[in-house]
C-alpha positions as CSV (number, residue, x, y, z in Angstrom):
1,X,-26.3,49.6,-3.0
2,X,-22.5,49.0,-2.6
3,X,-20.6,51.3,-4.5
4,X,-18.3,51.0,-6.8
5,X,-15.1,50.8,-4.7
6,X,-15.7,48.5,-2.9
7,X,-16.1,45.3,-5.3
8,X,-13.8,46.9,-7.3
9,X,-11.3,46.4,-4.2
10,X,-12.9,42.8,-3.8
11,X,-12.4,41.5,-7.1
12,X,-8.5,42.5,-6.6
13,X,-8.1,40.5,-3.1
14,X,-10.1,37.4,-4.6
15,X,-7.5,38.0,-7.8
16,X,-4.7,38.3,-4.8
17,X,-5.0,35.2,-2.9
18,X,-6.1,33.5,-6.3
19,X,-3.0,34.5,-7.4
20,X,-1.2,33.3,-4.6
21,X,-2.6,30.1,-3.8
22,X,-2.2,29.0,-8.0
23,X,2.1,29.8,-7.8
24,X,3.7,27.2,-8.2
25,X,5.9,25.7,-5.0
26,X,9.8,25.0,-6.0
27,X,10.9,22.2,-4.2
28,X,14.4,22.1,-2.2
29,X,17.6,19.7,-1.6
30,X,18.9,21.8,1.1
31,X,21.3,18.5,2.1
32,X,21.7,16.7,-1.0
33,X,19.9,13.8,-0.1
34,X,17.8,13.6,-3.7
35,X,18.7,14.9,-6.8
36,X,22.5,14.6,-7.7
37,X,23.1,13.1,-4.4
38,X,24.9,9.7,-4.7
39,X,22.7,8.3,-2.0
40,X,19.9,9.3,-4.1
41,X,19.3,6.4,-5.1
42,X,19.4,4.9,-2.0
43,X,17.0,6.8,-0.5
44,X,14.1,5.8,-2.9
45,X,15.0,2.1,-3.1
46,X,14.4,1.7,0.5
47,X,11.3,-0.6,2.3
48,X,10.6,-2.3,5.8
49,X,10.2,-5.5,6.0
50,X,6.9,-5.5,5.6
51,X,7.3,-4.5,1.5
52,X,6.3,-0.4,2.2
53,X,8.5,1.9,0.5
54,X,10.2,4.5,3.3
55,X,9.7,7.0,1.8
56,X,6.4,6.4,-1.0
57,X,4.7,8.5,1.9
58,X,7.0,10.6,4.0
59,X,11.3,11.8,3.9
60,X,13.3,10.8,4.9
61,X,15.5,13.0,8.0
62,X,18.9,12.3,9.6
63,X,18.6,11.6,13.2
64,X,21.6,12.4,15.1
65,X,20.1,12.5,18.1
66,X,20.2,9.2,20.6
67,X,19.1,5.7,19.7
68,X,19.4,2.2,21.1
69,X,18.9,-0.8,19.3
70,X,17.0,-3.3,20.8
71,X,17.3,-6.9,21.8
72,X,14.4,-7.5,20.1
73,X,14.8,-5.8,16.8
74,X,13.2,-2.9,17.5
75,X,14.5,0.8,18.2
76,X,14.4,3.5,21.0
77,X,14.8,7.0,18.8
78,X,14.8,9.3,22.2
79,X,15.0,9.2,25.6
80,X,12.6,9.7,28.4
81,X,8.9,10.2,28.5
82,X,10.0,11.9,24.0
83,X,11.3,8.1,23.1
84,X,9.8,6.7,20.1
85,X,10.1,3.4,19.9
86,X,9.7,1.7,16.1
87,X,8.4,-2.0,16.0
88,X,11.7,-4.0,14.3
89,X,10.2,-4.4,10.8
90,X,11.1,-0.6,10.4
91,X,14.6,-1.1,11.1
92,X,16.5,-1.4,8.0
93,X,19.1,-4.6,8.6
94,X,21.2,-3.7,5.1
95,X,24.0,-1.1,4.8
96,X,23.4,2.6,5.2
97,X,26.0,4.6,2.8
98,X,25.2,8.0,4.6
99,X,27.2,7.5,7.5
100,X,24.4,8.8,9.2
101,X,21.2,7.9,10.9
102,X,18.1,7.8,8.9
103,X,14.1,7.9,10.2
104,X,11.8,7.9,7.9
105,X,8.4,9.7,9.7
106,X,5.1,12.1,8.5
107,X,4.1,14.5,10.8
108,X,0.3,14.9,10.1
109,X,-2.9,16.3,12.3
110,X,-3.4,13.0,14.0
111,X,0.7,13.4,15.2
112,X,3.7,11.3,13.6
113,X,4.0,8.2,11.3
114,X,6.6,6.2,11.4
115,X,7.9,3.8,8.0
116,X,12.0,2.9,8.7
117,X,14.8,3.4,10.5
118,X,17.6,3.1,9.2
119,X,20.9,3.3,11.9
120,X,24.1,4.8,11.5
121,X,27.7,4.2,12.8
122,X,27.0,4.3,16.0
123,X,30.3,5.7,18.1
């Protein structure tokens, strides 16, 4: 026979876990890219040359690191062994109103999946 206090303790732990799991998650907009931003509509409407939405599955991240626009239209992000090359269809050709490079990607179990890249103002 299991003592009654163990049953109560186990029940309380289960209820606490359920409340934690079911608690609402509130989004945040730390740098103003989304709601209320003058560029919010631009972020939401970007597509690569294949017609895939940039932010349908991923978020646009400002990218302040090194990148190279290659002759074939692709872009190489980063340098050295950690560099990533995105195919030319992923590189947006129209103006970027933010002035900063934006990389749309999603980190998952299989690694990083890239969708789009908008070059910023190169200095």
